[in-house]
C-alpha positions as CSV (number, residue, x, y, z in Angstrom):
1,X,-10.3,-5.2,-8.8
2,X,-9.3,-2.5,-11.8
3,X,-5.9,-3.8,-12.9
4,X,-5.2,-0.9,-14.9
5,X,-4.8,2.1,-13.1
6,X,-6.6,5.5,-14.1
7,X,-4.7,8.0,-13.9
8,X,-5.8,11.6,-13.9
9,X,-2.7,12.6,-15.9
10,X,-2.0,9.5,-18.0
11,X,1.1,11.4,-19.6
12,X,2.7,11.5,-15.9
13,X,5.8,9.4,-15.6
14,X,5.4,6.7,-12.8
15,X,8.5,6.6,-10.7
16,X,9.9,2.9,-10.5
17,X,9.1,3.1,-6.7
18,X,5.6,3.8,-7.5
19,X,5.3,1.1,-10.1
20,X,6.1,-1.5,-7.2
21,X,3.8,-0.1,-4.9
22,X,0.9,-0.7,-7.8
23,X,2.4,-4.6,-8.2
24,X,2.6,-5.1,-4.4
25,X,-0.9,-3.7,-3.8
26,X,-1.7,-6.4,-6.5
27,X,0.1,-8.9,-5.3
28,X,-1.4,-8.7,-1.6
29,X,-4.7,-8.0,-3.0
30,X,-4.4,-11.5,-4.5
31,X,-3.2,-12.9,-1.2
32,X,-6.3,-11.5,0.8
33,X,-8.7,-12.9,-1.6
34,X,-7.1,-16.8,-1.6
35,X,-4.1,-17.1,0.3
36,X,-1.9,-18.2,-2.1
37,X,1.7,-18.6,-1.2
38,X,3.5,-15.2,-1.6
39,X,6.5,-17.0,-3.9
40,X,3.8,-18.2,-6.4
41,X,2.0,-14.3,-6.3
42,X,5.3,-13.1,-6.7
43,X,6.6,-15.0,-9.6
44,X,3.2,-14.4,-11.5
45,X,3.2,-10.7,-11.3
46,X,7.0,-10.7,-12.2
47,X,5.4,-11.8,-15.4
48,X,3.1,-8.9,-15.9
49,X,3.2,-6.3,-18.6
50,X,5.7,-3.2,-17.7
51,X,6.8,-4.6,-14.3
52,X,10.7,-4.5,-15.7
53,X,10.4,-0.6,-15.1
54,X,9.4,-1.2,-11.4
55,X,12.0,-1.2,-8.2
56,X,12.2,-5.0,-7.9
57,X,13.9,-4.5,-4.5
58,X,11.3,-2.1,-3.2
59,X,8.5,-4.6,-4.5
60,X,10.3,-7.6,-2.6
61,X,10.0,-5.7,0.5
62,X,6.7,-4.5,0.3
63,X,4.9,-7.7,-0.4
64,X,7.3,-9.9,1.3
65,X,7.4,-7.5,4.3
66,X,3.5,-6.7,4.5
67,X,2.9,-10.3,4.4
68,X,5.4,-11.3,7.2
69,X,4.3,-8.9,9.5
70,X,0.4,-9.0,8.5
71,X,-0.9,-9.5,12.1
72,X,1.3,-6.7,13.7
73,X,0.3,-4.3,11.1
74,X,-3.2,-5.1,11.4
75,X,-3.1,-4.6,15.1
76,X,-1.6,-1.4,14.5
77,X,-4.4,0.0,12.0
78,X,-7.9,-2.0,14.0
79,X,-7.8,0.7,16.6
80,X,-7.7,3.6,13.6
81,X,-10.6,2.0,12.1
82,X,-14.4,2.6,12.4
83,X,-15.5,-1.0,11.4
84,X,-13.4,-4.3,11.5
85,X,-10.7,-5.1,9.1
86,X,-12.7,-7.4,7.6
87,X,-15.7,-5.0,6.3
88,X,-12.5,-3.1,4.0
89,X,-12.2,-3.7,0.7
90,X,-9.0,-5.7,-0.4
91,X,-8.0,-2.6,-2.1
92,X,-8.2,-0.2,0.9
93,X,-6.6,-3.4,3.3
94,X,-3.9,-4.0,0.7
95,X,-3.1,-0.1,0.4
96,X,-3.2,0.0,4.4
97,X,-1.0,-2.6,5.0
98,X,2.0,-1.4,2.6
99,X,1.5,2.3,3.8
100,X,1.5,1.0,7.5
101,X,4.7,-1.0,6.5
102,X,6.2,1.6,4.7
103,X,5.5,3.8,7.8
104,X,7.2,1.3,10.4
105,X,10.2,-0.1,8.1
106,X,11.3,3.0,5.6
107,X,11.9,5.8,7.5
108,X,13.6,7.1,4.9
109,X,10.6,7.7,3.2
110,X,9.0,10.9,4.4
111,X,5.8,10.2,6.0
112,X,3.7,12.1,3.5
113,X,4.8,10.4,0.6
114,X,4.0,7.0,2.1
115,X,0.7,8.7,3.1
116,X,0.0,10.0,-0.4
117,X,1.4,6.8,-2.6
118,X,-1.0,4.8,-0.2
119,X,-4.1,7.4,-1.4
120,X,-3.2,7.2,-5.0
121,X,-3.3,3.5,-5.3
122,X,-6.2,3.7,-4.0
123,X,-7.7,6.6,-6.2
124,X,-6.3,3.6,-8.9
125,X,-7.4,0.8,-8.1
126,X,-10.1,1.5,-5.7
127,X,-13.7,2.5,-5.3
128,X,-14.8,6.3,-5.2
129,X,-14.1,7.4,-1.3
130,X,-11.6,4.8,-0.6
131,X,-8.3,6.8,-1.1
132,X,-10.4,9.2,1.4
133,X,-11.0,6.6,4.4
134,X,-6.8,5.4,3.5
135,X,-5.8,9.0,3.8
136,X,-7.2,9.6,7.4
137,X,-6.2,6.1,8.8
138,X,-2.5,6.2,7.5
139,X,-2.5,10.2,8.6
140,X,-3.3,8.7,12.4
141,X,-0.7,5.8,12.2
142,X,1.6,8.3,10.7
143,X,0.6,10.5,14.2
144,X,1.6,7.2,16.5
145,X,4.5,5.6,14.4
146,X,6.2,9.1,13.7
147,X,5.3,11.9,15.8
148,X,8.7,14.0,15.8
149,X,8.1,13.9,11.7
150,X,4.4,14.7,11.6
151,X,4.6,17.3,14.4
152,X,7.7,19.1,12.5
153,X,5.8,19.2,9.7
154,X,2.7,21.0,11.2
């Protein structure tokens, strides 16, 4: 995984919430690869450069919530995929877990923001077209989980 995001506009300031999502993505990625205890992963990530600029409360909610609910989140994502979850790249998998978790549990965040943030994470850390895949899957999930909000936006 590319640990340093390649942002199109490096002068653009990343919000504390965006940084929280970046660190949560890194932690979930690590968990997906080696199933290490989430508390160990969290402790390691808290030592990372720039963590002090992240929204730590949101980071904790994302990493602990996504991994606590991983089976339920995968069950909601799986029918929307064109391949088995095991064939997703770890970055796409982690971004989808974060996006699905936020869509289900953080209704105060507009669904378009959730999708955009997951897409940006995938652009920063993932492969060339992974962000398009994440966008499509989360758009379908948002239509299911937040049908009224998604319908009103269209």
